[in-house]
N, C-alpha and C positions, 0 to 999 in steps of 0.2 A: 703520762696523762691518757687516759683513754676515751676514743672520741665515738659519738652514737652516729654511724652511717646510714640510719633508716630515716623515714622520710620527716623535714622539718618541717616546723610550722609555716604556714603561707604569710608572705609579708610583700611589701614593695620591693619588687628586684630591680638593680640597677640594669643598664644595659650599655653593651661597648659598640665601640665605632660599627655601623652598617657594613663596612669592608670586612671585618672579623668572622662575619656569617659567609663570605664569599669566598674565604682563603682555601686553595684546595688541598691544603695540609690539614689532617684530623686534629683540633684541639679542642681544648676546654678550659674553663677558668674558676676558681672557688674563691669563697671569701674566707674572712677569718675565722668564721662558724663552721669552714670546711663543706658550705652550701655550694651547690654549682651555679652560677651567675651568666653562665654562656654555654653554648655546646653547640658547635659551628655544622654545617651540612657536611664538611668532610666527614666530621666524626660521626653524622649519623650515617652516612654511606657506610664508613669501614667498620662500625660496631651494628649495625643495623637497629638501633635505639633512635626514638625521635628525641627531637629537643623539647617539645613541650611536655613530654613524660619524664625527662631527666633533671629539666631547670627547677629549680628551687628545694631539690633532694640532693641527698648526700650519698648516692648510690653510684658514684663515677668508679667503683670498683667491679660492679657487674660485667661490663663486657671481657672483665680479664680474669676473674676470679670465682670460684662456685661460693665461696661465703664472706663475708664482711672483711676487708685487710686495708690496710691504709697502703696508699699509691704515690708516687714520688713527689706529687704536689705536696701531699697531706705533710710529710716530712720538712717540706721545702718552709712551711707556714710554721713548723715547729722550730725549724733552726735548731736541729740537733744532728749534727753531723756523725758522732759517734753511732747512732742508732740508724741511721740510713745506711750507713756504710756496712753494719752487720746485717740490716735486713737485705742489702741486695749482694751480699758476697760471692765472689765468683762468676758474676755477671756483666761484667765489664763496664763495673761503675767507676766513674770517674767525675772530677769538677769540670764544668764548662771554663777554659782559661778565657772566653771574651766578656763574660757575664759574672760580675761578683753574686755569691749564693746560689748559683744555678748549676744543677748537676745531669749527668746523662746515664742513662743505664739500659743494658739490653737483658732480655729475658724470652723464653721460649715458652710457648701455651700449647700443649698436647691438643686440647679439645678444639682449638679454633681451626677451621678449613678441613680438609680431607685429610692432611698428615701432619697437623699442628704448623704453626707459624712463629715466625722470629719477631718481636717488636723492640725497636729503639723508642724509649721516651726520654723527653729532655722538658724541664721542669725549671722554671725562673721564678723569682717574687715578683710580685706585682706592687710597685711603690707608687703614692701620690704625691703631690708638687713638694711636698717638704720632706720626700724620702722616707717618708715611714712606709713598713709594708703594710698592704690594705687586703693583700690576698696573693694568688699563685697563679701561673698559667703551666699548662701542659700539654706539649704535642707528641702524637704519636705516629711513627713512620713503620710500614713493614719493610723491614730489611731481610724476610726469608730466602730472596735469590742471591744476594748477597751474601748469605752465610754458604748457601750451597755452591756460589761460585768458590768460594773459600775451599770446601770441602772438594769440589772438584779437581781444584789445583793441587789438594795435597793425597788424594788418590790416584790421580794421573803420574804423582812423582814417585809414589810407592809402585805404580803397576809400571814403571819403566825400570825400577830395579828389580822388580819380579823377574820381568820381561828378559832383561838381560841375563839374570842367574839360570832362566830356563832354555835361553839360546847356547849360553855357556856350556850347560849341562849337554844340551842334544847334541852339540858338538863335539863335546868330549866321547860322548857315547857314540857318535858317527866316527868317529877316529879309533876307539876303540874295538867298534865290532862293524865294519863296512857293509856288511850283508845283512845286516837286521835295517829295518826300514821305520822311521818313527814319523809320526804325524804330530805337529802342534797346531793349536788354535790359539787366536789370541783375540781377547774380547777388548772391543774400543772404549774407552774411556767418555764418559758424557760431559759436557759442559755445561755450567751455568751461567747466567747472567744476570746482574745486578740491575733490579728496576726499582729503587727505593722514591716514595712518595716525599714530594717535596715540601716544607714547610714556609707559610706566608703568613707573619707576623702584620696583618694589614692595618694600617692607619690610615688617616688623610690628614689635612689642614684644617678641619674643624673642628670648632670646642666640642670637649667628650660630654658626652649625655651622664647624669650622674647616676654613680653606683651604690647602693644602700646597703649597708652593714645589717644583718639580721641579730645582732647583738641588740636587746634593749637599751634605751638609755643614750643610745650613741648617735652620733648627728652624722650627715651625707658627707660619703668620702669620695672626692674626686681626683682620682689619677691623671695625671697630667698625660696627654699624648706622645708627646715627644720620651716621656719616661718608661710610659709602655713599649713605644717602637723600639727605643735605643735599648732596654732590656732583654730584648730576643736575643737567643742563642744563633740564631740564623741570619747572615749577612742578608741585607736587604736596604732599598732606598725608594723612594717614590717619587713622581713628579707631579705637576698640576696640568690642569688643561691646557698650558701653554708650554707645555714639555719643559719647564724649568722645576730643578731639583728642588723638592720640599723636605725631605729627609734621607739622611745618610747616616745608619746606625753604626756603634761601635763595632759589631760583629764586621760588618763592611769594610769598615777603617782597617781592622787588623787582618782581614783577609786579602783586601786589595792593596793595601799597604798606602791609602791616597786618605787624608783627613777630610771632615765633612765640613769642616770651613773653607775649603778648597771648591766643594762641590756644591754645597745647598746655595741657591739664587742665582746657579749657572745653568746653561744648558749643554754642559761638557761631560754629560753621564757617560758619553761612548769613548771619552778619553781615556780612561784606566785599561780598557778594552783593545782598542783598534788604533794602528798609525794615522788613520786619514776618519775624517768625520764620516757618520754614517749612523741611521737610527738605530737605536739598541731593540731590544725585544719589546720594552715596556712602549716604546715609541710606536712601534707597529699596531700595539695592541690599542693604544689611546686614538690613534688615528682610524681605528677600524679595518685595517688593510686585510685584504682578501689572503688567502691561502698562498695564489700565486705570487702575490707581493712577500710574504713571507720567505718563500722557496726563493727567491733570488736572492737573498741575503744568507739564509742557511742551509739552502741544497740539501736536502731530504734529511737533515739531522733534527726535524721538529715536528712536533705533532700537536692537534688540538687536545686541550684539557679535558679529560672526561667527567670532572665535576662541576668546573665555574664555565657556564658560557660566556665566548668570547675571549678564554684565556689561552695562552698557548704555553708549551714546553719545547725547551733546545738545548741543546749541548754543543760544544764548540773546542778546539783547542787553541791554547795561546801560547806560543814560544817563549815568548818574552818574560813571562812569570816565574818566578820560583827560578832554581838551578837549571832545570831541564824540560821547563814548560809546564803548564797545566790544564787539565780538562774540568772545562767548569760546564755545570746543567744549570740552566735559567729556568724560571717559571715565572711568567707575567701576566696580570688580571688587570681589570679595570676597576677603578673605585668610583663607587656609587655613594650619591648622598641620600637622606632619608627619603628623597622623592623618586629615586630611581636614576636620576640623571648622572652620565658618567662628568667626573671632575676632577679625574687623574688616572694614575694606574701605578701599580707596584710590581717591583720585581725580585724575587729573592734568588741567591745564587746557592749552589751546593758544589763543593770540589768533590769530584768523582774520579781524581788522578788513580786514586790506589784501585777502584775498579777497573779501569781501563789498562791498570798496569797489570792488575792480575789476569783480565783476559788476554792481555798480549805475552805475560808469561805463559799461560794456559796454552796459548797458540804454540808459543816456541817449543814447552814440552811436546806439544803433539809433534811438531816437526821433527825435533831432536829422537822422538820415539820411532817416526817413520824411516830417518835414517841409520836409526839403530839396527831396527826390524831389518831393512834391506842391505846391511852389513850383514849381519849375522846369518841372514837367509841365504847371500852368496855364499857366502863360508860353508854352511851346511851343504848348499846345493852342489858346489864344488867336491866335497867329499863323499857324497853319493850319487856322482854323475852317471857311473858306470851301473848301479843298482836301478837307477830311474830309468837309464836308457832298455834294460830288461823287462823293467814294469812298463814301459810304454810299448815295447812289442808283443808282451801279454796281453795289453789290455788292446792293442789294435787287433789281435788275435779274438779276443773275445768279442770285441764289437762286430767282427766281421760274422761269427757266429751267431751273435745275437742277431744281425741286421737280416742272416739267411733263415734264421728261425722265423723272425717277425714276416719275412716274406710267404714263406710255407702257411705262417698261420691264416696271415689275409687270405690266400691262394685257396687254403681248407674252409675259410668263412664262406667266401664268396661259391664256390662250390657246392656249400650248404645249402646258401639261400638260392641257388640256380637248380638245387634239386628240389627244394621246397616249393618253388614256384610252378615247376615242371608237373610235378605232383597235383598242385592245385588246380593249374589247368589242364590237367587231365582228367581231373575228377570233376570239373566245369562242363568238359566236352562229354563224359561219358554222362553227366546229368542232362546236358543237352539232348544228346541223342535218346536218352531215355524218355525225356519231355516230348521229343518230337515224334517216337514210336508211338507213345500214350495217345498222344493229340490224333495221330494217324489213326490208330486204332477206334479211338472215342467217334471220331468223325464220321466212318463209315456207317455206325447205327445212329448216329444223331442224323442223317441223310434220311436213312428209312423212315424214321419217327417224323421227320417234317414232310415228307412225300405221302407218308398215312396220314398224317394230321389233316393235311389240306382236305384228303378225301372225306374225312371222318366230319369235319365240318361241313362239308356238302352233304353228306348223310343225314346229319343232324337237322339239318336247315330243311332239307325234303321230308323228313319224319314232322318235325314241327308243323309243317304247312299241311301236311295232311291229316294232323290229330287236329288242327283249327278247322281243316274241312268236315270233321268227323263231328266237331261240337256245333257247326250251323246245322248241320242233320238230324242231331240227336233231339230236338226239339219235335220232329217228324214221326219219331218212331212210334208206333202205337200199343207197342207192347210196354205197359208199365211196370212189370217186372225187370225186363231187359232196363229200362231207365233207371231203376231204384239201383239196380248192381252196378250200373256205369257210375252212378251219381256216388254211390258208396268207395267205388275203386279209387275215383280221382281225389277225393278227399283222405283216402288212406294212404296215397302216394304224395300228395300236397301237389297237386298237378301244375295248378297256378305258379307256386314258387318254384318248381323246376323248371318250369317252361322260361319265367324269367331268370334265374340263378344261371341255368346252363351257358348262354351265350358268354357270361363273365368267367365263367369257369375253363372255357374254351381260348377266350382273352388272355387269361392270367398264365393257363398251359403255353400257348405260344409265345409269352413273354420269357417264360423260363427257359423253353427251349432256345428262344434268341440268346440270352445271356451264355447259356452252355456252350453253342455254339461259337459264340464272340471269344469265350477263354479259350476254347480251345484253339481256334484260329490266332490269337494272341500269342497262345504257347508256343505256337507253331512257327510264326513269325519272329518270335523272341530268340528260340533256340539257333534258327536257319541253318540247322545241319546239313540240309539238302543244299547248300551254298557250297560246301568245301573250300570254306575260307577263302573265296574267290572275291576281287574288286569287286563291285558293282555298285550301281547308281541305286540312292535308295532315297524314300520320302524320310527326314528325320521326325517328322511331327507324327506319322504313322507309329514308326517304333518307339516314341514317346509313351503315346496312347498306349500302345500295347504292354510297355513296361510298368508304367503305373495301374494297369490293369491286373497285372501279374503280382504286384507287389500292395496292391488295395488292401488286402488283411493286415499288412504289418504296419499302416497308417492309418487305417479309417478311423482307429480309436482314440489316435493322439493328436493329429492334425488336419486340418481343413486344406486341400490342395486345390490351389489358385493356378490357372493357365493365361500366361499373357503371351500368347503365340505371335510374333511377326510373321513376313512373308520370307519365305525361306524356298531357294531352289533346289532340287534335287541334288545330292553331292556323292562324289565318287568313294565309298568306304567299303569299312568289313559291316555289316549291320550289325550282325549278332553281337560283336564286340564292345560296337559305341553302346548297343542295349544294354549290355552290363555296366559299363562307364555309367549311365544313366540310373541304373538300378543303384549302384554303390552309393552315388550323391544324395539318393531319395531317401535310401533306408540309414544312412549316416544322420541326415537331417532331423529324419523320426528318431532316431536314438538319441540325438541332442537335446529334445523337446523335455521339459520335466511334468510332473504330474498334472499341471493345467492344461489344458488344451492350445495346442500351438497353430501355426501359419506356415506352409511351405508353399511359395512360388517358383513355378518353373517357367522361366521366358525364354523366348529365342529371338534370333535377330542377324543381321548382317553386318559386316564391317571391311571394307575393299573387296578382295577376293576370297574372303573368310567367312564362314558362319559360326553363332554362337548359342551355345546352350549354356542357362545358367539357373542354379538351386538355391534360392535364398530360404534361411530359416530364420524363427526367432527364438532359438534354443539357448542353451548354455554359453556357446561362445568358447573360443580358444585362446589360450596365454601365448605371448610371441615363442615360448620355450617348445610348447607343444607344437606350434603351427611350422616350427623348422624341422621336426622330425615327423609330421604326419604320413610324408613318402616312404618314410623308410621301411624294409621289408620286417615283418612280424612287430614292427611299433604298433602298439593298441593303449588305449587310455581304458579298456572295458576290464571286469573281473576276469580272473584266471580261469579261463576253460570257456569263455563268453564269446572269445573272437578271435580269430587268427592275425591279424594285424597285416592282412595281404589285401585288403578290398581296395585301397587307394594305391597301393603301391602297383598292383597290377593296373589298376585304371590309369597311372602315370606313365606306364610301359605303352600300352594301349595307345594311349594320346600321342606320345613319343613317334610310336610305330606310323601313325596316320601324319606325320610331320606338324603336329597342331601343337597346342601348349595350354597348362593349366593352370590358373590364376585362382587364389583365396585371399578373401578380406575377412576378419573377422574380430569382434571385442565382445570383451566378457561380460556375460550378461545379457547382451544383445543379441547376439545370435553370429552366423557363419553365412558369408556366399560362395560359392564353388562356381566358377565360370571356364568352359571350354571350349577354345578356339581350334576350328578345323578348316584346313583348304577344300574348296569346292571341287577341286580335281586332285587326284592321287598323282604325284611326280613320282616315278622310279628314282630311287636313289644310284 
């Protein structure tokens, strides 16, 4: 019989109990026409397909197959065991011993997830109150991690055998040839854990809402909830708002060994599990217990359900069950009526003893493996003891040689750095001497010009006064020819303009000479060659102003310099070296500013017995990695050939020589601030 799995005509769909939708296990139900009548939230979460898009269609194959084909629930409705066994051959197909007509199967889907997923399906017929099959229900569980645990256990066993053979072979080789040395490595096995989704076939003690078939001409089908609940292959029981057991299905009877007739109508749901009365997980969920209350009973072996609000999952060991005890996993969720009110709770059970035994066996294999490794290693070590002693001696000699080589390398690097710093210092000293000489040589002619300029201003002033007197008597000259000649000459030289412009020319020339003299003096102050590196009392503000004047050409096109000077006393220092530190900080600030015009603030102030100089910019800033290396010799962020990487290193050395400190604050994209703190009085070490 061929089924059409495409969209079926829309019609009035039946509604399963509200608790079906809140089940934490993925499940769906179909009617006799193979159309989906229920697709719960857990199924939405597992498959990524919304209920409103699936209900009413025959597309329940889509989450798992690339083209239409029958799923287990379809075969359950057809009731053709031979076809079912043939379709799922080799995939652990088996009948469910607890429910008549129900089957289980496992299959691998390579297109699910990153590396494929193993899914376990359970399907059971859905019967009405008269026992007639009116549909089928199917649950899905992700058993990928359980499969991985089995494979890990098998791999670990194989590894033990291989390692034993390898160690035996190494021991044999060591016995045959003790002079040879063999190294072996062992790969550690991976362990897996089984975390399977638990199925809850949720029902409550409310009447079932009608479920209508889609075949024309048929009447309403109303499956009894008790039959629906009892038909579940998963052990489950339900309690009402008074904690009274209302349902105890056949699977629960078979698993726990307690008949439903002994449990329904009582509050003894604890009795099959515990020797003394205490709440089970369903009682705690029904009471709305907080996690602290659940913790007091399950001691870290529980978690909140990731799917159902207010639901919990837990696991525990029960030594009185079976021959050697059982590990059971519980899931409990609240039952709500159509208005959303909690009217009870449902709890499902799952026997996870096999998984726990697999984990325990895997741990035992690992322990045995460690013991075997230790034993074989001891035997191999005993056989090669003399060889290892020789190796240790050679390694010790090699380590000593490497240590001495490292010391020599480090010493050579320090010597190279010191040499480079010495060369740089000599270069700076030579430049300072040259600058001082040039300043001295320029200063003499500047003095002559200043002296002569003052006399020139007096001469021009006298000439202008005499010319003014001549103008006054010009009108009294009787010779008209001489008057016309003077008038023509005055117009030709534009005497009136010269008389007004000449004072301005003299004033501008004087300003230029003053600027030249200031630059020469600043250059001389900056170099301080005549001090011969002697400690002396100096005005820091004067040194900063001289330095800013010297580097003005470097920064005037990139940033505005703002001075925020405090009141400073004179300090005992090496002025030329402090000027060099200020110059390095200001130049670095200017170079950190991008294409847009920036701002550099130079501040000074005092704190206790120290003074400080601060240079702040709004440039690109520095990362923490760069900040940790800025004072290293030869470290630079500039392109090759654009910087020596010694500016801040030399500055750091100068500040240390003055028994001061240099601090840096920086934020990428906002700028940097360098602060130099210096003692007022130099203390000889």
